[in-house]
DRENVO-98854 format. One record per residue: residue number from 1; residue in one letter; chain; x, y, z of N, C-alpha, C, O, CB in turn. Coordinates in Angstrom, 3 decimals, always signed. Each point is the difference from the previous one (the first is absolute). Glycine has a CB too. Layout:
<atom NUM,"A","A",<X,Y,Z>,<X,Y,Z>,<X,Y,Z>,<X,Y,Z>,<X,Y,Z>>
...
***
This chain:
<atom 1,"A","A",<+78.309,+47.628,+134.267>,<-0.965,-0.823,-0.743>,<+0.749,-1.044,-0.836>,<+1.028,+0.300,-0.607>,<-2.679,+1.635,+0.528>>
<atom 2,"A","A",<+1.168,-3.057,+0.058>,<+0.725,-1.065,-0.790>,<-0.412,+0.178,-1.383>,<-1.156,+0.329,-0.267>,<+1.262,-1.982,+2.129>>
<atom 3,"R","A",<+0.775,+1.453,-2.758>,<-0.153,+0.243,-1.470>,<+0.552,-1.153,-0.767>,<+0.976,-0.617,+0.427>,<-0.818,+3.072,-0.106>>
<atom 4,"L","A",<-0.728,-2.754,-1.401>,<+0.611,-1.089,-0.883>,<+1.262,+0.461,-0.464>,<+0.918,-0.820,-0.036>,<-3.046,-0.024,-0.715>>
<atom 5,"I","A",<+2.353,+2.134,+0.353>,<+1.345,+0.516,-0.340>,<+0.276,+0.950,+1.072>,<-0.596,+1.077,+0.013>,<+0.424,-1.351,-2.520>>
<atom 6,"P","A",<+1.087,-0.052,+3.476>,<+0.308,+0.874,+1.149>,<+0.633,+1.303,-0.460>,<+0.702,+0.039,-1.011>,<-0.396,-2.057,+2.462>>
<atom 7,"D","A",<-0.548,+3.037,-0.732>,<+0.603,+1.431,-0.149>,<+1.527,-0.210,-0.207>,<+0.661,-0.721,+0.747>,<-2.481,+1.916,+0.834>>
<atom 8,"G","A",<+2.351,-0.506,-2.663>,<+1.524,-0.205,-0.195>,<+0.338,-0.996,-1.034>,<+1.090,+0.025,-0.571>,<-0.756,+0.513,+2.898>>
<atom 9,"M","A",<-1.287,-1.456,-2.593>,<+0.305,-1.059,-1.039>,<-0.481,+0.536,-1.329>,<-0.929,+0.806,-0.058>,<+0.698,-2.760,+1.717>>
<atom 10,"A","A",<+0.876,+1.496,-2.745>,<-0.389,+0.611,-1.288>,<-1.105,-0.953,-0.676>,<-0.050,-1.220,+0.157>,<+2.486,+2.359,-0.456>>
<atom 11,"S","A",<-3.203,-0.461,-0.384>,<-0.865,-0.704,-1.021>,<-0.236,+0.800,-1.190>,<-0.091,+1.225,+0.083>,<-1.001,-2.400,+1.671>>
<atom 12,"S","A",<+0.980,+0.509,-2.935>,<-0.219,+0.873,-1.239>,<-1.478,+0.259,-0.111>,<-0.381,+0.744,-0.903>,<+2.404,-1.699,-0.348>>
<atom 13,"A","A",<-2.868,+0.433,+2.053>,<-1.439,+0.366,-0.063>,<-0.330,+1.319,+0.498>,<+0.499,+0.430,+1.040>,<-0.961,-2.684,-0.807>>
<atom 14,"R","A",<-0.384,+2.931,-0.956>,<-0.489,+1.393,+0.490>,<-1.376,-0.178,+0.686>,<-0.831,-0.758,-0.500>,<+2.066,+2.020,-1.447>>
<atom 15,"P","A",<-1.477,-0.607,+3.031>,<-1.180,-0.199,+0.575>,<-1.116,+0.884,-0.751>,<+0.361,+0.945,-0.700>,<+0.899,-1.529,+2.921>>
<atom 16,"L","A",<-2.504,+0.293,-2.079>,<-1.140,+0.653,-0.679>,<-0.169,+1.495,+0.580>,<+0.398,+0.302,+1.125>,<-1.596,-2.687,-1.476>>
<atom 17,"S","A",<+0.657,+3.161,-0.403>,<-0.374,+1.307,+0.495>,<-1.121,-0.176,+0.944>,<-0.690,-1.009,-0.146>,<+1.436,+2.141,-1.919>>
<atom 18,"P","A",<-1.069,-0.190,+3.138>,<-1.008,-0.090,+0.859>,<-1.471,+0.132,-0.518>,<-0.950,-0.221,+0.751>,<+2.683,+1.006,+0.689>>
<atom 19,"D","A",<-1.879,-0.447,-2.643>,<-1.437,+0.118,-0.564>,<-0.277,-1.291,-0.791>,<-1.073,-0.088,-0.598>,<+1.163,+2.715,+0.397>>
<atom 20,"K","A",<+0.753,-3.583,+0.157>,<-0.296,-1.383,-0.623>,<-0.584,-0.878,+1.085>,<+0.427,-0.010,+1.154>,<+1.497,+0.178,-2.861>>
<atom 21,"M","A",<-2.951,-0.920,+1.251>,<-0.781,-0.879,+0.919>,<-0.010,-1.437,-0.627>,<-0.630,-0.907,+0.543>,<-0.889,+2.913,+0.297>>
<atom 22,"E","A",<+2.200,-2.185,-1.947>,<+0.196,-1.309,-0.607>,<+1.239,-0.156,-0.857>,<+0.658,+0.997,-0.298>,<-3.054,-1.160,+0.347>>
<atom 23,"C","A",<+2.733,-1.024,-0.449>,<+1.135,-0.165,-0.953>,<-0.293,-1.378,-0.670>,<-0.655,-0.884,+0.552>,<+2.452,+2.309,+0.879>>
<atom 24,"T","A",<-1.290,-1.513,-2.580>,<-0.048,-1.327,-0.640>,<+1.489,-0.684,-0.029>,<+0.986,+0.596,-0.434>,<-3.075,+0.260,-1.054>>
<atom 25,"I","A",<+2.112,-2.058,+1.958>,<+1.223,-0.812,+0.047>,<+0.014,-1.002,-0.959>,<-0.816,-0.916,+0.105>,<+1.008,+1.314,+2.107>>
<atom 26,"T","A",<+0.628,-0.376,-3.165>,<+0.071,-0.921,-1.042>,<+1.206,-1.144,+0.238>,<+0.876,+0.131,+0.855>,<-1.872,+1.850,-2.413>>
<atom 27,"G","A",<+0.894,-3.006,+0.740>,<+1.119,-0.957,+0.221>,<-0.071,-1.133,+0.911>,<+0.915,-0.796,+0.214>,<+0.193,+2.602,-0.714>>
<atom 28,"L","A",<-2.474,-1.816,+1.111>,<-0.268,-1.053,+1.014>,<-0.065,-1.354,-0.726>,<-0.350,-0.001,-1.180>,<-0.946,+1.641,+2.704>>
<atom 29,"S","A",<+1.592,-2.743,-0.934>,<+0.094,-1.355,-0.532>,<-1.232,-0.766,+0.428>,<-0.385,+0.082,+1.166>,<+2.912,-0.030,-1.113>>
<atom 30,"K","A",<-3.185,-0.820,-0.975>,<-1.124,-0.822,+0.168>,<+0.386,-1.066,+1.125>,<+1.048,-0.646,-0.017>,<-1.847,+1.046,-2.504>>
<atom 31,"G","A",<-0.184,-0.495,+3.495>,<+0.071,-1.221,+0.965>,<+0.769,+0.483,+1.267>,<-0.012,-0.753,+0.973>,<+0.041,-1.064,-2.945>>
<atom 32,"L","A",<+0.554,+2.852,+2.043>,<+0.696,+0.453,+1.243>,<-0.846,+0.853,+0.809>,<-0.858,+0.685,-0.554>,<+2.959,-0.802,-0.555>>
<atom 33,"R","A",<-1.941,+0.144,+2.395>,<-0.867,+0.788,+1.005>,<+0.807,+1.342,+0.216>,<+1.196,+0.026,+0.288>,<-2.245,-2.229,+0.998>>
<atom 34,"Y","A",<+0.325,+3.207,-1.442>,<+0.462,+1.363,+0.265>,<-0.722,+0.713,+1.184>,<-1.229,-0.065,+0.047>,<+1.772,+0.172,-2.486>>
<atom 35,"T","A",<+0.119,+0.538,+3.356>,<-0.710,+0.916,+0.830>,<+0.643,+1.364,-0.163>,<+1.153,+0.079,-0.426>,<-1.800,-1.903,+2.055>>
<atom 36,"M","A",<-0.111,+2.986,-1.280>,<+0.423,+1.303,-0.076>,<+0.076,+0.658,+1.370>,<-0.631,-0.516,+0.921>,<-0.315,+0.583,-3.180>>
<atom 37,"T","A",<+1.597,+0.924,+2.447>,<-0.017,+0.989,+1.189>,<+0.343,+1.311,-0.499>,<+0.662,+0.066,-1.036>,<-0.005,-1.756,+2.689>>
<atom 38,"I","A",<-1.066,+2.884,-0.977>,<+0.334,+1.203,-0.277>,<+0.568,+0.724,+1.178>,<-0.183,-0.443,+1.134>,<-1.444,+0.333,-2.849>>
<atom 39,"A","A",<+2.340,+1.259,+1.487>,<+0.386,+0.857,+1.083>,<+0.064,+1.416,-0.578>,<+0.182,+0.225,-1.196>,<+1.120,-2.089,+2.415>>
<atom 40,"F","A",<-1.471,+2.830,-0.247>,<-0.076,+1.437,-0.408>,<+1.096,+0.836,+0.566>,<+0.475,-0.371,+1.073>,<-2.878,+0.136,-1.222>>
<atom 41,"Q","A",<+2.853,+1.263,-0.395>,<+1.065,+0.828,+0.361>,<-0.393,+1.398,+0.139>,<-0.641,+0.518,-0.915>,<+2.078,-2.033,-0.153>>
<atom 42,"N","A",<-1.114,+2.211,+2.145>,<-0.285,+1.470,+0.121>,<+1.391,+0.644,+0.236>,<+1.042,-0.640,-0.147>,<-3.503,+0.346,+1.152>>
<atom 43,"S","A",<+2.418,+1.605,-0.630>,<+1.206,+0.693,+0.315>,<+0.803,-0.594,+1.177>,<+1.211,+0.199,+0.097>,<-2.348,+1.790,-0.989>>
<atom 44,"V","A",<+0.464,-2.699,+1.755>,<+0.740,-0.576,+1.183>,<+0.643,-1.332,-0.344>,<+1.075,-0.337,+0.497>,<-2.680,+1.471,+1.064>>
<atom 45,"G","A",<+0.936,-1.876,-2.412>,<+0.633,-1.340,-0.430>,<-1.016,-0.844,-0.544>,<-1.073,+0.435,-0.420>,<+2.785,-0.352,+2.119>>
<atom 46,"W","A",<-1.367,-1.343,-1.695>,<-0.931,-1.255,-0.451>,<-0.885,-0.351,+1.189>,<+0.434,+0.065,+1.150>,<+1.364,-1.114,-2.780>>
<atom 47,"G","A",<-3.034,+0.679,+1.346>,<-0.844,-0.562,+0.967>,<+0.200,-1.653,-0.241>,<+0.699,-0.454,-0.907>,<-2.496,+2.687,+0.950>>
<atom 48,"S","A",<+1.168,-2.932,+0.786>,<+0.075,-1.455,+0.102>,<-0.622,-0.542,-1.235>,<-0.854,+0.655,-0.598>,<+0.776,-0.663,+3.110>>
<atom 49,"Q","A",<+0.460,-1.129,-2.907>,<-0.685,-0.773,-1.063>,<-1.390,-0.408,+0.358>,<-0.244,-0.332,+1.160>,<+2.410,-0.483,-1.852>>
<atom 50,"S","A",<-3.129,+0.817,-0.259>,<-1.273,-0.505,+0.247>,<+0.016,-1.429,+0.258>,<+1.021,-0.662,-0.185>,<-1.898,+2.383,-1.137>>
<atom 51,"A","A",<-0.253,-2.244,+1.757>,<-0.182,-1.449,+0.023>,<+0.042,-0.578,-1.364>,<-0.381,+0.775,-0.877>,<-0.947,-0.562,+2.896>>
<atom 52,"C","A",<+1.701,-1.390,-2.406>,<+0.040,-0.615,-1.164>,<-1.447,-0.210,-0.688>,<-1.002,-0.265,+0.663>,<+3.150,-0.758,+0.258>>
<atom 53,"S","A",<-2.145,+1.159,-2.205>,<-1.258,-0.361,-0.765>,<-0.144,-1.455,+0.110>,<+0.945,-0.754,+0.231>,<-0.766,+2.645,-1.869>>
<atom 54,"P","A",<-1.541,-2.305,+1.443>,<-0.150,-1.497,-0.256>,<+0.845,-0.341,-1.287>,<+0.216,+0.783,-0.925>,<-2.675,-0.870,+1.997>>
<atom 55,"P","A",<+2.910,-1.245,-0.970>,<+0.845,-0.462,-1.150>,<-0.805,+0.130,-1.360>,<-1.223,-0.143,-0.011>,<+2.490,-1.528,+1.605>>
<atom 56,"L","A",<-0.602,+1.923,-2.639>,<-0.474,+0.063,-1.486>,<+0.684,-1.042,-0.671>,<+1.226,-0.091,+0.055>,<-1.622,+2.509,-0.128>>
<atom 57,"V","A",<-0.384,-3.287,-0.618>,<+0.649,-0.872,-0.928>,<-0.510,+0.099,-1.394>,<-1.191,-0.146,-0.274>,<+1.584,-1.304,+2.115>>
<atom 58,"I","A",<+0.629,+1.727,-2.804>,<-0.409,+0.237,-1.367>,<-0.256,-1.411,-0.612>,<+0.869,-0.871,+0.042>,<+0.503,+3.123,-0.248>>
<atom 59,"R","A",<-2.538,-2.440,-0.337>,<-0.466,-1.288,-0.544>,<-0.782,+0.118,-1.324>,<-0.614,+1.027,-0.289>,<+0.522,-1.828,+2.639>>
<atom 60,"D","A",<+0.136,-0.262,-3.126>,<-0.719,-0.098,-1.100>,<-1.619,+0.069,+0.382>,<-0.408,-0.412,+1.086>,<+2.472,-0.948,-2.179>>
<atom 61,"P","A",<-2.891,+1.897,+0.134>,<-1.356,+0.076,+0.492>,<-0.603,-1.388,+0.236>,<+0.370,-1.005,-0.607>,<-0.618,+3.173,-0.601>>
<atom 62,"A","A",<-0.731,-2.139,+2.158>,<-0.718,-1.326,+0.285>,<-0.818,-0.440,-1.361>,<-0.332,+0.813,-0.862>,<+0.059,-0.184,+3.569>>
<atom 63,"T","A",<+0.035,-1.865,-2.758>,<-0.731,-0.560,-1.181>,<-1.392,+0.777,-0.055>,<-0.695,+0.140,+1.006>,<+1.871,-2.590,-0.808>>
<atom 64,"A","A",<-1.486,+2.887,-1.311>,<-1.299,+0.657,-0.311>,<-1.069,-0.963,+0.175>,<+0.146,-1.193,-0.265>,<+0.872,+2.725,-1.319>>
<atom 65,"E","A",<-2.143,-1.000,+2.049>,<-1.194,-0.755,+0.194>,<-0.655,-0.164,-1.427>,<+0.193,+0.812,-0.905>,<-0.509,+0.079,+3.388>>
<atom 66,"E","A",<-0.470,-2.008,-2.602>,<-0.726,-0.413,-1.300>,<-0.781,+1.384,-0.490>,<-0.752,+0.592,+0.773>,<+0.377,-3.343,+0.017>>
<atom 67,"P","A",<+0.602,+3.171,-2.032>,<-0.808,+1.094,-0.505>,<-1.448,-0.298,-0.278>,<-0.395,-1.158,-0.135>,<+2.431,+1.943,-0.788>>
<atom 68,"T","A",<-2.808,+0.241,+0.840>,<-1.425,-0.188,-0.240>,<-0.168,+0.386,-1.381>,<+0.613,+0.999,-0.378>,<-1.369,-0.579,+2.709>>
<atom 69,"I","A",<-0.049,-1.112,-3.227>,<-0.270,+0.378,-1.390>,<-1.564,+0.066,+0.055>,<-0.682,-0.853,+0.569>,<+2.874,-0.309,-1.777>>
<atom 70,"Q","A",<-2.694,+2.265,+0.558>,<-1.439,+0.385,-0.158>,<-0.258,+0.387,-1.461>,<+0.685,+0.873,-0.532>,<-0.813,-0.050,+2.960>>
<atom 71,"P","A",<-0.896,-1.489,-3.113>,<-0.249,+0.325,-1.360>,<-0.722,+1.467,-0.029>,<-0.821,+0.343,+0.851>,<+0.634,-2.986,-1.503>>
<atom 72,"L","A",<+0.561,+3.376,-0.326>,<-0.556,+1.322,-0.280>,<-0.698,+0.156,-1.215>,<-0.027,+1.122,-0.505>,<+1.696,-0.332,+1.731>>
<atom 73,"G","A",<-2.282,-1.809,-1.820>,<-0.588,+0.154,-1.376>,<+0.448,-1.183,-0.835>,<+0.455,-1.026,+0.506>,<-0.456,+3.582,-0.366>>
<atom 74,"D","A",<-0.146,-2.368,-1.430>,<+0.256,-1.151,-0.994>,<+1.495,-0.168,-0.224>,<+0.395,-1.102,-0.381>,<-2.605,+1.538,-0.815>>
<atom 75,"D","A",<+3.062,+0.531,+1.391>,<+1.366,-0.203,-0.338>,<+0.979,+0.638,+0.896>,<+1.096,+0.347,-0.441>,<-1.847,-0.539,-1.755>>
<atom 76,"C","A",<+0.405,+0.374,+3.487>,<+0.906,+0.670,+1.013>,<-0.202,-0.702,+1.322>,<-1.011,-0.672,+0.206>,<+0.907,+2.952,-1.375>>
<atom 77,"A","A",<+1.040,-2.131,+2.044>,<-0.051,-0.479,+1.474>,<+0.813,+0.935,+0.867>,<+0.959,+0.602,-0.484>,<-1.195,-3.038,-0.214>>
<atom 78,"R","A",<-0.079,+2.564,+1.835>,<+0.672,+0.788,+1.041>,<+0.646,-1.035,+0.905>,<-0.663,-0.899,+0.516>,<-0.995,+2.903,-0.618>>
<atom 79,"I","A",<+3.007,-1.855,+0.292>,<+0.822,-0.765,+0.844>,<+0.449,+0.903,+1.075>,<+0.516,+1.101,-0.190>,<+0.183,-2.630,-1.620>>
<atom 80,"S","A",<-0.949,+0.950,+3.023>,<+0.346,+0.861,+1.376>,<+0.745,-0.960,+0.937>,<-0.103,-1.224,-0.071>,<-2.089,+2.784,-0.024>>
<atom 81,"W","A",<+2.984,-0.868,+1.017>,<+0.818,-0.597,+0.797>,<+0.269,+0.847,+1.219>,<-0.269,+1.201,-0.028>,<+1.136,-2.390,-1.894>>
<atom 82,"V","A",<-0.315,+0.582,+3.058>,<+0.371,+0.521,+1.112>,<+1.536,+0.159,+0.093>,<+0.735,-0.976,-0.150>,<-2.815,+0.052,+1.069>>
<atom 83,"I","A",<+2.538,+2.115,-0.680>,<+1.543,+0.315,+0.095>,<+0.326,-0.528,+1.236>,<-0.659,+0.309,+0.993>,<+0.778,+1.778,-2.307>>
<atom 84,"P","A",<+1.055,-3.040,+1.387>,<+0.451,-0.592,+1.298>,<+1.019,+0.961,+0.634>,<+0.817,+0.658,-0.645>,<-1.186,-3.079,-0.199>>
<atom 85,"A","A",<+0.222,+2.428,+2.268>,<+0.953,+0.712,+0.725>,<+1.427,-0.344,-0.308>,<+0.308,-1.185,-0.125>,<-1.982,+1.347,+1.793>>
<atom 86,"S","A",<+2.514,+0.733,-1.790>,<+1.348,-0.241,-0.426>,<+1.018,+1.092,+0.584>,<-0.342,+1.168,+0.181>,<-0.650,-2.277,-2.323>>
<atom 87,"T","A",<+2.248,+0.631,+2.412>,<+1.030,+0.914,+0.420>,<+1.219,-0.303,-0.889>,<+0.601,-1.060,+0.176>,<-1.494,+1.214,+2.263>>
<atom 88,"P","A",<+1.238,+0.602,-3.261>,<-0.641,+1.468,-0.316>,<-1.346,-0.095,-0.762>,<-0.424,-1.109,-0.325>,<+2.802,+2.126,+0.133>>
<atom 89,"S","A",<-3.010,+0.033,-0.079>,<-1.261,+0.115,-0.500>,<+0.044,-0.657,-1.399>,<+1.037,-0.038,-0.662>,<-1.535,+2.156,+2.053>>
<atom 90,"I","A",<-0.706,-2.646,-1.819>,<-0.178,-0.404,-1.389>,<+0.221,+1.101,-0.904>,<-0.477,+1.103,+0.268>,<-1.068,-2.756,+0.398>>
<atom 91,"T","A",<+2.317,+1.434,-1.856>,<+0.144,+1.063,-1.018>,<-0.658,-0.311,-1.357>,<-0.296,+0.897,-0.790>,<+2.416,-0.318,+1.921>>
<atom 92,"H","A",<-2.329,-1.836,-1.362>,<-0.633,-0.360,-1.318>,<-0.804,-1.257,+0.157>,<+0.125,-0.724,+0.987>,<+1.753,+1.780,-2.271>>
<atom 93,"C","A",<-2.758,-1.322,+0.236>,<-0.956,-1.261,+0.116>,<+0.019,-0.398,-1.522>,<-0.102,+0.863,-0.872>,<-1.616,-0.118,+3.048>>
<atom 94,"E","A",<+1.843,-1.987,-2.445>,<-0.023,-0.629,-1.392>,<-1.399,-0.867,+0.035>,<-0.297,-0.724,+0.951>,<+3.156,+0.568,-1.293>>
<atom 95,"V","A",<-3.558,+0.305,-0.661>,<-1.247,-0.663,-0.212>,<+0.173,-0.933,-1.206>,<+0.257,+0.504,-1.093>,<-1.584,+1.454,+2.087>>
<atom 96,"F","A",<+1.197,-3.331,-0.858>,<+0.080,-0.907,-1.015>,<-1.485,-0.695,-0.296>,<-0.812,-0.153,+0.913>,<+3.400,-0.185,-0.215>>
<atom 97,"M","A",<-2.798,+0.024,-1.765>,<-1.191,-0.715,-0.472>,<+0.252,-1.046,-1.096>,<+0.905,+0.190,-0.813>,<-2.139,+1.845,+1.404>>
<atom 98,"R","A",<+0.432,-3.176,-0.641>,<+0.079,-0.859,-1.049>,<-1.352,-0.657,-0.218>,<-0.896,+0.117,+0.836>,<+3.316,-0.427,-0.388>>
<atom 99,"L","A",<-2.569,-0.390,-1.582>,<-1.195,-0.681,-0.237>,<+0.236,-1.453,+1.010>,<+0.994,-0.718,-0.109>,<-1.434,+1.898,-2.687>>
<atom 100,"A","A",<-0.599,-1.407,+3.701>,<+0.182,-1.055,+0.915>,<+0.460,-1.255,-0.781>,<-0.489,-0.331,-1.080>,<-1.264,+1.337,+2.653>>
<atom 101,"G","A",<+2.727,-1.666,-0.934>,<+0.404,-1.307,-0.619>,<+1.054,+0.099,-1.064>,<+0.573,-0.992,-0.451>,<-2.813,+0.228,+0.912>>
<atom 102,"T","A",<+2.462,+1.921,-0.823>,<+1.132,+0.257,-1.085>,<+1.316,+0.358,+0.641>,<+0.033,+0.414,+1.159>,<-1.739,+0.435,-2.803>>
<atom 103,"P","A",<+2.754,-0.994,+0.937>,<+1.393,+0.234,+0.503>,<+0.326,+1.423,-0.099>,<+0.867,+0.456,+0.746>,<-0.146,-2.692,-1.417>>
<atom 104,"V","A",<-1.399,+3.080,-0.279>,<+0.469,+1.350,-0.321>,<-0.699,+1.071,+0.822>,<-1.221,+0.145,+0.048>,<+1.718,-0.935,-2.338>>
<atom 105,"W","A",<+0.441,+1.552,+2.955>,<-0.415,+1.075,+0.900>,<+0.139,+1.316,-0.748>,<+0.854,+0.098,-0.881>,<-0.146,-1.407,+2.950>>
<atom 106,"Q","A",<-1.460,+2.268,-1.778>,<+0.158,+1.386,-0.377>,<+0.030,+0.879,+1.211>,<-0.564,-0.308,+1.050>,<-0.564,-0.140,-3.187>>
<atom 107,"M","A",<+1.804,+1.548,+1.956>,<+0.210,+0.973,+1.100>,<-0.752,+1.263,-0.214>,<-0.018,+0.419,-1.157>,<+2.227,-1.357,+1.530>>
<atom 108,"F","A",<-2.855,+1.641,+0.575>,<-0.710,+1.193,-0.222>,<+1.111,+1.172,-0.042>,<+0.886,+0.141,+0.843>,<-3.124,-1.108,+0.353>>
<atom 109,"D","A",<+2.038,+1.751,-2.289>,<+0.978,+1.157,-0.129>,<-0.678,+1.217,+0.510>,<-0.943,+0.455,-0.648>,<+2.107,-1.433,-1.362>>
<atom 110,"S","A",<-0.772,+1.558,+3.121>,<-0.867,+1.222,+0.473>,<+0.211,+1.110,-0.910>,<-0.856,+0.885,-0.006>,<+0.992,-1.499,+2.388>>
<atom 111,"R","A",<+0.904,+0.712,-3.179>,<+0.082,+1.217,-0.909>,<-0.885,-0.276,-1.181>,<-0.685,+0.956,-0.364>,<+3.080,-0.364,+1.054>>
<atom 112,"L","A",<-2.509,-1.668,-1.330>,<-0.869,-0.175,-0.969>,<-1.469,-0.316,+0.369>,<-0.916,+0.267,-0.777>,<+2.901,-0.896,-0.351>>
<atom 113,"G","A",<-2.172,+0.085,+2.272>,<-1.388,-0.304,+0.470>,<-0.690,-1.374,-0.460>,<-1.196,-0.273,+0.100>,<+1.011,+2.780,-0.114>>
<atom 114,"H","A",<+1.187,-3.296,-0.503>,<-0.457,-1.418,-0.397>,<+0.930,-1.032,+0.192>,<+1.139,+0.318,+0.342>,<-2.435,+0.630,-1.906>>
<atom 115,"L","A",<+1.002,-2.159,+1.399>,<+0.959,-1.150,+0.086>,<+0.977,-0.014,-1.060>,<-0.331,+0.384,-1.121>,<-1.341,-1.657,+2.155>>
<atom 116,"V","A",<+2.950,+0.834,-0.774>,<+0.967,-0.097,-1.071>,<+0.748,-1.489,+0.229>,<-0.043,-0.634,+1.055>,<+0.382,+3.468,-1.219>>
<atom 117,"D","A",<+0.214,-3.165,-0.814>,<+0.728,-1.338,+0.115>,<+1.117,+0.096,+0.895>,<+0.502,+1.124,+0.019>,<-1.106,-1.727,-2.243>>
<atom 118,"T","A",<+1.144,-0.262,+2.980>,<+1.054,+0.171,+0.910>,<+0.726,-1.400,-0.085>,<-0.576,-1.041,-0.317>,<-0.678,+2.859,+1.897>>
<atom 119,"T","A",<+2.736,-1.700,-1.222>,<+0.711,-1.135,+0.067>,<+0.365,-0.292,+1.450>,<+0.837,-0.846,+0.315>,<-0.048,+1.237,-2.631>>
<atom 120,"Q","A",<-1.477,+0.369,+3.186>,<+0.361,-0.186,+1.469>,<-0.698,-1.345,+0.477>,<-1.142,-0.286,-0.358>,<+1.322,+2.952,+0.817>>
<atom 121,"A","A",<+0.536,-3.420,+0.317>,<-0.659,-1.160,+0.420>,<-0.914,+0.137,+1.123>,<+0.246,+0.814,+0.890>,<+1.580,-1.892,-1.711>>
<atom 122,"V","A",<-2.927,+0.297,+0.845>,<-1.043,+0.058,+0.981>,<+0.047,-1.449,+0.626>,<+0.203,-0.996,-0.693>,<-1.716,+2.853,-0.592>>
<atom 123,"D","A",<+1.314,-1.896,+2.613>,<+0.173,-1.423,+0.698>,<-1.367,-0.765,-0.349>,<-1.077,+0.302,+0.512>,<+2.680,+0.590,+1.633>>
<atom 124,"S","A",<-1.427,-1.899,-3.062>,<-1.128,-0.595,-0.402>,<-0.574,-1.065,+1.103>,<-1.072,-0.580,-0.173>,<+1.948,+1.023,-2.255>>
<atom 125,"V","A",<-0.137,-0.619,+3.460>,<-0.490,-0.770,+1.170>,<-1.078,+0.834,+0.717>,<-0.925,-0.588,+0.561>,<+3.198,-0.605,-0.279>>
<atom 126,"L","A",<-2.197,+2.511,-0.276>,<-1.079,+0.712,+0.626>,<-1.186,+0.167,-0.662>,<-1.038,+0.261,+0.608>,<+2.587,+0.734,+0.380>>
<atom 127,"C","A",<-1.479,-1.155,-2.487>,<-1.174,+0.066,-0.821>,<-0.041,-1.061,-0.876>,<+0.317,+0.196,-1.173>,<-0.380,+2.056,+1.329>>
<atom 128,"P","A",<-0.354,-3.600,+0.307>,<+0.090,-1.146,-0.899>,<-0.878,+0.130,-1.290>,<-0.008,-0.904,-0.835>,<+0.481,-0.474,+2.892>>
***
């Protein structure tokens, strides 16, 4: 069977135990195309490599869709959004708010549950 590392050649990598059905590979670079393949070994030897997976490209998330804002009484509102597809998966979301037409933005703090002042820049072209 053809192997990426032929029998007799050295590799510092250790194969996974047979009870593993997944692994996490770190250190991938954004913008490059990666494909994966697997092979199994038994007491007789190594089987052939699998077909290659479809290519994976690590990218920044897509631009978020416009959020929806809904009033919930005299002094509060619900803001909702759609999470964009992303590889890798989305891990965090930041919510910013300002009084329309003013330059000062505040950020929602999920730990405190309310808006706080921020020095983080927000693209004013998106919200004139």
